[in-house]
C-alpha positions as a Markdown table, in Angstrom:
| # | Residue | x | y | z |
|---|---|---|---|---|
| 1 | Met | -63.9 | 48.6 | -24.5 |
| 2 | Val | -65.7 | 47.2 | -21.5 |
| 3 | Asp | -66.5 | 43.4 | -21.6 |
| 4 | Lys | -70.2 | 43.6 | -20.8 |
| 5 | Ala | -70.5 | 39.8 | -20.4 |
| 6 | Lys | -67.7 | 39.7 | -17.9 |
| 7 | Thr | -69.1 | 42.7 | -16.0 |
| 8 | Arg | -72.6 | 41.0 | -15.9 |
| 9 | Glu | -70.9 | 37.8 | -14.7 |
| 10 | Asn | -69.0 | 39.6 | -11.9 |
| 11 | Leu | -72.1 | 41.5 | -10.8 |
| 12 | Gln | -74.1 | 38.3 | -10.7 |
| 13 | Lys | -71.4 | 36.6 | -8.6 |
| 14 | Leu | -71.4 | 39.6 | -6.2 |
| 15 | Ala | -75.2 | 39.6 | -6.1 |
| 16 | Asp | -75.3 | 35.9 | -5.3 |
| 17 | Phe | -72.7 | 36.3 | -2.5 |
| 18 | Val | -74.6 | 39.2 | -1.0 |
| 19 | Gly | -77.9 | 37.2 | -1.3 |
| 20 | Thr | -76.3 | 34.2 | 0.5 |
| 21 | Lys | -75.0 | 36.4 | 3.3 |
| 22 | Thr | -78.3 | 38.2 | 3.6 |
| 23 | Arg | -80.2 | 34.9 | 4.0 |
| 24 | Ser | -77.6 | 33.4 | 6.4 |
| 25 | Leu | -77.9 | 36.5 | 8.7 |
| 26 | Gly | -81.7 | 36.3 | 8.6 |
| 27 | Phe | -82.0 | 39.6 | 6.8 |
| 28 | Glu | -84.1 | 38.4 | 3.9 |
| 29 | Asp | -87.7 | 39.4 | 3.3 |
| 30 | Gly | -90.4 | 37.3 | 4.8 |
| 31 | Pro | -92.1 | 34.6 | 2.7 |
| 32 | Asn | -95.0 | 36.8 | 1.8 |
| 33 | Gly | -92.8 | 39.8 | 0.7 |
| 34 | Glu | -93.1 | 41.6 | 4.0 |
| 35 | Ala | -89.9 | 43.2 | 5.3 |
| 36 | Ala | -87.6 | 41.2 | 7.4 |
| 37 | Asn | -87.6 | 42.1 | 11.1 |
| 38 | Pro | -84.4 | 40.5 | 12.5 |
| 39 | Gly | -84.1 | 43.3 | 15.1 |
| 40 | Ser | -87.1 | 41.9 | 16.9 |
| 41 | Thr | -85.8 | 38.4 | 16.6 |
| 42 | Tyr | -82.4 | 39.2 | 18.1 |
| 43 | Ala | -83.9 | 41.5 | 20.7 |
| 44 | Leu | -86.0 | 38.7 | 22.1 |
| 45 | Gly | -82.8 | 37.0 | 23.2 |
| 46 | Ile | -81.7 | 40.1 | 25.1 |
| 47 | Asn | -84.8 | 40.3 | 27.2 |
| 48 | Ala | -85.8 | 36.7 | 27.7 |
| 49 | Pro | -86.8 | 35.0 | 31.0 |
| 50 | Asp | -83.8 | 32.6 | 30.7 |
| 51 | Thr | -81.4 | 35.4 | 30.0 |
| 52 | Trp | -82.1 | 38.8 | 31.5 |
| 53 | Thr | -85.3 | 40.7 | 32.3 |
| 54 | Ser | -85.5 | 44.2 | 33.6 |
| 55 | Thr | -86.2 | 47.8 | 32.5 |
| 56 | Leu | -82.6 | 48.0 | 31.4 |
| 57 | Ala | -83.0 | 44.8 | 29.3 |
| 58 | Asp | -86.1 | 46.4 | 27.7 |
| 59 | Gln | -84.0 | 49.4 | 26.8 |
| 60 | Glu | -81.1 | 47.3 | 25.5 |
| 61 | Ala | -83.5 | 45.2 | 23.3 |
| 62 | Asp | -85.0 | 48.5 | 22.0 |
| 63 | Ser | -81.5 | 49.8 | 21.1 |
| 64 | Val | -80.9 | 46.6 | 19.0 |
| 65 | Arg | -84.1 | 46.6 | 17.0 |
| 66 | Glu | -83.9 | 49.6 | 14.7 |
| 67 | Pro | -80.2 | 49.5 | 13.8 |
| 68 | Leu | -80.4 | 45.8 | 13.0 |
| 69 | Asn | -83.5 | 46.3 | 10.9 |
| 70 | Asn | -81.7 | 49.2 | 9.1 |
| 71 | Leu | -78.8 | 46.9 | 8.5 |
| 72 | Ala | -81.1 | 44.2 | 7.1 |
| 73 | Ser | -82.7 | 46.8 | 4.8 |
| 74 | Asp | -79.2 | 47.9 | 3.6 |
| 75 | Phe | -78.3 | 44.3 | 2.8 |
| 76 | Ala | -81.6 | 43.7 | 1.0 |
| 77 | Gly | -81.1 | 47.0 | -0.9 |
| 78 | Leu | -77.6 | 46.1 | -2.0 |
| 79 | His | -78.7 | 42.8 | -3.2 |
| 80 | Glu | -81.6 | 44.3 | -5.2 |
| 81 | Thr | -79.3 | 47.0 | -6.7 |
| 82 | Leu | -76.7 | 44.4 | -7.8 |
| 83 | Ser | -79.4 | 42.1 | -9.3 |
| 84 | Ser | -80.9 | 45.1 | -11.1 |
| 85 | Glu | -77.6 | 46.3 | -12.5 |
| 86 | Thr | -76.8 | 42.8 | -13.7 |
| 87 | Asn | -79.8 | 43.1 | -16.0 |
| 88 | Ser | -79.4 | 46.8 | -16.9 |
| 89 | Pro | -79.8 | 47.7 | -20.5 |
| 90 | Ser | -76.3 | 49.3 | -20.5 |
| 91 | Leu | -74.8 | 45.9 | -20.0 |
| 92 | Gln | -76.7 | 44.0 | -22.6 |
| 93 | Asp | -75.0 | 43.0 | -25.8 |
| 94 | Glu | -75.9 | 45.0 | -28.7 |
């Protein structure tokens, strides 16, 4: 028999861990619920006047935006799934 309480506890710990990492990487949603956009934030450092500016820098910045935003979305989705599963009806005590 599956110990539902232990499973919920473990899922909550994992959700908390993923949430902490998501926030520390800047991958969390914005304060008004808008999607995080860390790709643009990190891309600004690639093509910045005090770092590097050129057409190539523009291209490199563009190549960072989408994959990083997709990664942020994956982290947020994983956190949401884990949190949702923690409260799923199948893990509630009967």
